[in-house]
N, C-alpha and C positions, 0 to 999 in steps of 0.2 A: 325610499326603502326598497321598492321593487327593483329599481335599477341596481342597487347594491347587491340584492339577493341574486339577481340574474348574473351579475359579474362573478359572484362567489361560485354559483353553479357552473358557469363556463370555465372558470379556473379549475374547479374540481374535476370536471370532465376532461380537461386538457391534461391534468396530472395523471388521471386514470388511463387515458389513452397512451401517455408516455410510458407508464408502467407496463402496459400491454406490449408496446414495441420493445422495451428493454427485456422483458421476459422472453419474447421471441428470439432476440439476439443471443441471450444467455443460453437458451436451449439449443439453438441451431447453429450458432456461429461464434463460440468462444475463441479467443485469439489462440492460434496454434503455431504461429511462425516464431514465437519466442521459446523459452525453455519449457513452458507448460504445454507439452505436446501429448499426442495420443489420448485425447479426451474419449470418454465413453460415448457410445452412439446416442443421438438425441432421445430416442425412445427409452433407452435404459436410464438416461439422466432424468427424464420426466417421471418414470415409474419409481425410481429410487427416491426422488424428492417427495413423491406421494407417500412412500413408506416412512420416510423421515418425519413427514407431517403426521402420519398415523401414530408414531411413537410419542411425538409431542402432544398430540390430542389425547392419547391414553393417559399420559402424565397429568395433563390439564384436568381431565375428568376425575381422576383419583384425588388430585389435590383439591378439587372443588367439593367433592362429596365428603372427604375426610380431611379437613384442614388441621394440620399439625404444626405446632410452633417451631419445632426443631428443623423443619425443612430449609428455611432461609439460612440459619447459621451453618447447616451442613453444606449448602451450595456455596456459601462464602468460603468455607474452609477448603472445599475442593478447588474453587477458582484460585484462591490465593496460593494454595499448595502447588498447583500445577505451574502457576506463574513463578513461584520461588525456584522450582526445579529448573524451569527454562532459563531464568535469569542467571542462575549460578552455573549451569552446565554449558550454555552457549554464550560466547562473547565474540561479537563481530569486530572486525578491523575497520576503522573509518576509511572510507574510500570516496572517490569522485569529489563532490562538493564537501563532504565531511573531512576529507583529507586536508583541505585548506582551513576549514572551520576549526578542526581539532588542533592543528598546528598553531593557528593564531591565538586560540584560547590558552594554550600552554605558554606562548610567548607573553601574553598579558599577565599570566601568573608570575612570570619572571620579570615583570615591569618593563617589558619591551613593547613599546607602543608604535612600532613601525609596522604598518599594515601591508600585507602582500597586495600586489596589483590586481590579484583576482577579485578583491573586494571593491575595486573601482569598476570593474566590469559587471560584477554581480552584487550590488549593494544590498540586495534583499536578505543576505545572510549575515549582515553585520549584527543585528539584534540577537540572532541565535548564537553568534559567537560570544557576545557579552554574557548572555545567560549561561552558556556552557562554561565559561571561565569561572563564574560564580559558583556553579554546582561542583566543578572540580575542586575549587578552593575549599568548599565545605567538606567534600570527601577527604581531602588531605588533612583537614583538622581532625576528622574522625578516624583517620588512619586506615581507610578502606581502599580496596582495589578500584581504580577508576571505571574499568569496564563493567564489573558486577554492580558497582555503586550506581552507575547511570542506568543500567537495566532495572534495578530495583526502583529507582525514582520514576522511571517511565511507566512501569506497571502500576505503581502507586497512583500516578496522575490519571492513568486510564481508569483505575478503580474509583477515583473520585467521581468521574462522570457516571460510571455505572451505579455507584451508591446513591447519587442524587436522583437519578431516574428511578431506581428501584424503590427508594423511599417515597418518591412522589406517587408511584403506582400503588404502593402498599397502603396508602391512606384510604384508598377507595376500592382497590382490587388486589388483595394479597396474592391471589393466584397468578394474576398478570405479572406481578413483581417477581415471583418465583420462576415463571416461564421466561421472563427476560434474562434472569441470571443464568438459567439453564442454557439458553441460546448463546449467551456470551461465553459460557464455559467451553462450548464446542466450536467457537469462531476462530478458525485457523489464522486469518490475517492479523488478529489482535496480537497473537504471540510473536509473529514475524516482525511486526512494526514496533513491538515492545523492546526489541533488540536493536532497533535502528535509531540512533540519536540524531534525529533531524526534525524539521518543523512539522512533518506529517503527524507524529505522535503528539506534539504540543497542541495542535488544533483538533485532534480527533474527538475529544469529549465536548467540544464547543457547541455542537448541535443539540446535545442532550441538555447542557446547561441552559441554552436559549429556549428550548421547548418548555422546560420547567418554569423558568422565570417569566415567560410570556403568559403561561397559565395563571401563575400567581398574580401577575399584573392585571389580567382581565378581571380577576375576582377581588382585587384590592378595594376595600370599602372605605379606607381612611386615607387622608392625604399623606400621612407619614409612611404608610405601607406602600403607597403608590410610588413616592419619590425614592424610597430606599430600594425597592425592587427595580425601579428604572435605573438608578445609579449602578446597581450590580449588573444589570443588563448592559449598560454602557461600558462598564469595565470589561466584561466578557467580550463584547463585540470589538472594542478597541484593541484589546490584547491580541486577539486572533488576527485582526487585520494587520497589525504591526509585524506579526511573524509570517503571515501568508496573505498577500495583497488580494488574491482572488476571493477572499472572504468578504469583500465589499458586497458581493451578491447576497450574503446572509444579512448584512445591514439593510439592503434594499428589501429583502423578503420580510424582515421584521417590521420595517416602516409600512409596507403595503398591508401586512396582516393587522398592524395596529389600527390603521384607518378603515379597513374593511370590516373587522369584527367588532361586535358590541362589547362594551365594558360596563361595569356596575357603578363607576364613578359618576357623581353628579357633574353637570356641565362637562360632559365627556369630550366635546370638541376642543375646549380650551385645555383640558388635561392632556389630550393627545398632542396638541400643538406644542405644549410645553415640553412634553417628553421627547418629541421629535427634535426640538431645539437642543435639549440636553444631550441626546445621542450625537448630534452634530458637533457640539462643544467638546464632548468626550473624544471624538475622533481628532478634532483639531488640536486639542490640548495634549492628547497622547502622542500625536505625531511630533509636536513641538518638543515635548519632553524627551521623546526618543532621540531626536536629533541632538539635543543638548547632552544627553548621556553619551552618545557616540562621539561627540566632539571632546568631551572630558576624557574619553578613553584613547584619544589621539587620532580618531578617524575623521578625515575630511574628504567628502566626495569630490570627484573630478568629472564634470559633465562631458569632457572630451573623451573619456575612456568608457563611460557607461554604455552598455549594450542597449540601443534604443528599442522602444516598444514595437516599432514596425518590424524589427528583426525577428521578434518572437512570432509575430503574425505571419511573416514570410516563411519561417520554419514550419509553422502549422499548415501552410498552403503548398508545401513542396510535394508534388505528386509522386516523387520517388520514394517517399516514406508514408507512414500512416498518420502524419501530423505530429510526430514526436520530435523531441530535441535531436539535432544532428550537427556535428561539428563542421560538415561540409558547407552549411549555410553560416554557422556562427563564426568560424575561424577567419574568413576574409573580412567580415564586418569588424571583428575585434582588432584586426591588424590595420584597419583604416585609421589615418592619423588624427582626424578631427571628428567632432560630433556631427557636423554637417555632412562630411564624407561618409560616415557610418550610416546616417539616415538615408542619404541618396543611394548608396549601394544596396541597403536592405529594401528600399522602395523599388529599385530596379528588379531585384529578385522577385518581389511580390507581384509586380506587374507582369514579369515574364511567365511566372507560374500560372497566373489567372488567364493570360492569353493562351498559354499552351493547353490548358484544360478545357476552356470553353464552358458554356452553361451545363451541358450534360456531364462533362468530366468533373466539374466542380461539385455537382450533386453526388457523383460516385465517390469523390474524395471525402466529402462530408460524411457519407455513409461509412467509409473506412475509419474516419476519426471517431464517429459514434461507436463503432464496434470496438475500437481500442479502448475508449473511455468507459464503456458501460457493459460490455458483453462478458467480461471475465470476472468470476467471483473470487479469484485469488488476490485481485488488486495489486498485482506485481509482487506478491509476498515472497516468492522464491528467487527473485532477481534483485530485490532491494539491498540485500547483503551479499556481496560477492565472495567474501572470504571471512574466515573465523580464526581467531587465535585460540579459541577453546571450543571444542565440539566432541561429543561422545564418539569413540571409535566405531561402535556398532552403527551409528548413524552415517558416518563417513563411508563405511563398507557397503551399506544398503541405501545410500542416499537417493539414488535414482528411483528405486522402487517405492521407497517411503514417500518421497515427494510426489510421485505419480498418484499414489493413493490419497495423500492429503489434498492435492490439487483437485482431484475429482470430488472428494468430499466437500471441499469449499465450493465447488461449482454447483453440486446438487443442493447444498444448503442455500446458496444464493438463489437458485431457481425456486426453492420452496418459500423463501422469504418474499420474493417478488410475487409469487402466486397468492400468498395470504393477503399481502397488502393490495394486490390487484382486486381480489374478491371484495375486500373491505371497501375499496373505492367504488366498485360497481353497486354494492349495496347502498352506499351513501348517495350515489347518483339516482338510484331508483326512489329514494326517500326525499331527494332534493334537499338534503341536510348533510353538511360536511363537518367533520370533527376539526376544531381549530388547529390541533397538532398536525393533522393530515394536510391541511392547507399550507401551514407554515413550512413543514418539511418538504412538501411538494414544490412550493415556490422556490425554496433553496435549491432543490434538485434541478428544476427547470433553469434557474439562473446559472448554476454551475455548469450545466450541460451546454447552455448557449454560449457561455464565456469561453469554454475550452473547445467546443466543436465548431462553432461558427467563427470565432475570432482568434483565440490564442493557440499556442501549441498544446499538445495533448499527451498525457501519460495516464496509465491505469491508476497510479497511486493518487492522482488528483481527485478521483471519485471516492476515495476511502472515507471521507467524512459522512457520506451518505449511508454507510453500513450500519452505524449505531442507530440511525433513524429507522432503518428497515427492521432492526431487531425490536425497537420499541413499538413500532406499528404492528408487527406480527404478534407481540405479546399482548398488546392492548385489544386487538381485534379477534383473536382466536376464540372460537366458541365450539362447544360440543353439546348438542341437545340431548335430553334424557330419553326422548321417545322418537320413534320413527312414525311419520304419518302414512303408514302402509298397513294393509290387513295382516300380512304375515311377515313381520320384521326378521324373524330368524331365517326364513327362506331367502329373503332378499340379502341378508348379511352373508349367507353362505355363497350365494351366487356372485355377489360383488367380490368377496374375498377370493373365490375360486377363479373368477375372471381375471382379477389382478395378478394372481399367481401364474396363470397361463400366459398372460401378456408378458409378464416378467421373464418367464422361461423362454418365450419366443424371442424377446429382445436379447437375452443372454445367448441364445443359440445363434441368432443372426449376427450378433456382435462379437462372437467368440474369436473370430479371426483377428479382430483389432486388439483384443485383450491378450491373446496368446502369441501373436507373431513376435519374433525377436527383433528388438530395435537396438541399434548401437547408439549409446548415449555417452557423451563426454562429461565427466565429473571433475571439478577442480579439486586438487589435492592441496596445493600451495598456490597462493596468488599474490603477486605484487604488481599491480597493474595501474600505478598512479603516475608513471613517467610522462605520458603524453596528453593528459587531460589539462588543458589550458596552458601548461608550461612544457618546455622541451629542453630538459637538462641532459647534456651529452658528455660522456667521458670518452676522450679521444685516445685510442690505442695506436701507437706508432708501430711500424713493422716489427714483429717479434714480441711486442708487449702483450700482457694479459691482465685480467682481473679475476678475482675469485669470490664467489658468493656461497656462503654456507646456508643450507636449509635442512629442515627435518620433515620428512614425509611420514605422516601417521599411518598411511596405508600404501599398498603397492601402486605403482604408476608405470606408464609406458609412453608418455608424450612430454615433450618440452617445447615451450614457445618462448623465444627470447626476442623482445621487442616485436610483438606480434603484428603491429600496424606498420612496421617498416620493412625494409629489405636489407639485411645485414649479412654479408658474406664473411665467414670466419670459421674457426674450429671450436667445437664445444667438447669439453672433457668432463666426465663424471667420475669422481673418486669417492671411495669409502674406506675410512681408516688408512688413508694414504695410498691405497692401491687403485689403479685404474679399472673401473668396471665397465666403462663404455666410452668410446671416442668416435666423433664424426670424422668425415674426410676433411682435409686441410681447408678447402674452400667450399663450404656448405652454406646454403641459405638457412640462417638460424631462426627464421620466422616460424617454422614448423618442423620439429624433429621427432621422428618415430624411433624408438629404441626397444630392445627386449625388455620384458616385464621385470621391473626392479622391485625388490621387497621394501617394506617399510624400514626407515632408519634415517640416520644423519649423513648427508652427502656434501661434497664440495663440487660446485659447478664452476668450471674455469672457461672463460671465453678468451681465445687467442687470435691475434691478427697475424695471419699467415701470408699476407701480401708482402711482396718484396719492396714495393715503392709506393704504397698507398696507405693512408690512415684509415682506421676503422672507428667510426663514431658509435658508441653504445649508449643507449638511453638509460639514465639512472634517475632516481627520485630522492631528493633530500628530505629528511623528516626529523623532528625532535621527539618522535615517539616511534616505537618499533613497528614498521610495516610488516616485517617478518621477524622472528626472534633474533636472527643474526644479521648484522650489516656487512657491507663489503669488507674483505680482509684488508686491514691497513687504512680504511677510510670510514671511521665512525660516523653514523648519521646519514650514510648514503646506501641506497639499496638498488640492486640491479632490477631492471624491469623484466620480469619473467613469470611464467605460469607453468606449473606442473600439473599434468592431467593424467587421467586414466580412462580408458574406454571400457564400458561395461555393456552388457546386454540387459536391457530393462525396458518396460516392466516385464514383458515376456513371461507371464504366468505359465507354468507347466499345465498340461491338461488335468492331472490330479488336483493341483492347486485351484485350477479354474472350476473343477467340479465341486470342490469344497466351498468355494466362494459362491457359486450359483445355488448350491443346496442350502447354505446358511442364509442367504438372502430370501429364498423361497420360504424356509421355515420361519424366518423372522416376519415375513408378510402374513403367513398363516397365524402366527401368534398374535400379531397386532389385530388381525381381523376377528379373532375370537375374543379379544379383550373389550371391544366396543362394537356397536352396530354401524354407526355412520358418523362421519365428521361433517360439521357445517360451520360456516363463517358468517358472522353478521357484520 
């Protein structure tokens, strides 16, 4: 027993130290080389996260002193209302992997069981494709628009996880349940991923389901309750593993927690052994059943075409990147003719990268991967959807500024969540007693981090399943004491509040240059960027030939990219209502074209081959759903690869706007300071 308790304490300390490191990364080094740029200075992030915690603490205290039954329904109405508005107003265009998944799902609806070779290279998305085909079929039976239908389903699935956790918390701590819902209401990544029909949203509630089921399991007093709960747990773990294989670390975390933590069942050792076997049988049976369903849908895997595991490891070890997926590593391996050749080439890449970095370089690279994986509280929310078929015009016009504000709100919220969970961990370490949910969630976080930072390739979105666990941990551990253990609490309160306001004003003053300096940002107006991901479809234009792509720009624009990853020399012509509004030189690099500002409207983009004796290959993408509203003229189902952009200056707050921002934040801090005396976390 002492050895087990020592192991639990060591794991709890390791989890808490990990939270400390992540909090430091989030505060000092959020990823800035992607779109989420111009972060607030670290001091401002830290202070605003404390203000946010102050607001949550004030709500927690009011809800604790005056429990009112209508608060939970009100929070649900607000949450679902915002989700409905987002689901109906924003509809994303399937891109990258979803471009192939969506096409194949639509083919299956038309009884076409010929699978694109993409699924031989990436078989991990076959199960998602079959699920999507079923959901689209149900939507057609109901006569709903597929984009909005899928958005509603995804938000409903997310709400299932939130409802299960809120109900679990409400049984013992109603205030914690309301706090959890309030935090979820303000969680920016939830809304972004609710619009992205991919496996990320499918597995997002899995951690919440697992925490609740493990708690019920540990307190199961009868054999029937034990095995029913264990069966549900096996179903959750198997389903998430089939859709996202990295969730094998959640299975491992569950098994470790099962054997480390006590249960109330008699003959606990045999009960744990039986449940462990049951979980293994669920995984084996689920995998076998999944393969049978895939074969019934016409899919047969080809080991000679599958991207080997070592290729993903090599991509994660490429020092030229931050451990994320890149086609420079993937493409030559995909083109290798056999499985053995693919494995040898990927192994050669991995050995070359490890030799190039050396021990110190490898440590530095792992630090870069850890930063990408854990340092940014947006979890890639603003890059996960590159284009939208439906979006409010006001959002398009002010997209850069709005996303800057939302990104920084997500980051300061992330810092606040980490801080609450970190204090909770240290308090538990001091008592040498750790909450079972803290241990299970921490083991999952450690396993997921080790998987993607030490071994596999890394992306920000892979850490998204940890976000609901941070929300639950913050809601469960937040406390506000009624009294201050000081002689003059009012004086202390005024000094603390005044000091925080002064620090906040100092941070705003020193960081004013970064918030007010004008930054040129490029915002996508129209995007069809699917022509060169995995496949390379080209339309050959002979001398003098041309093709025409219609598009509708909802806002003004001033840049055109035609086949942005290639070098195409030709002439681009822009027409509106049959009249030429702009035309490039006859032999121009079409990769990046700057033109005078064009107003919103419908345009005809024509690409012409002006060479006298040379063909011009232009990349297009075939699709059985609209990548943009209009296809190539005379070629239904084919779309030119192009992007329409506009350059804006953002966030670049004016000094009057900055003054209003600083004043509002200072007044908010004063208001929070007068509402309560001090926050404390247990």
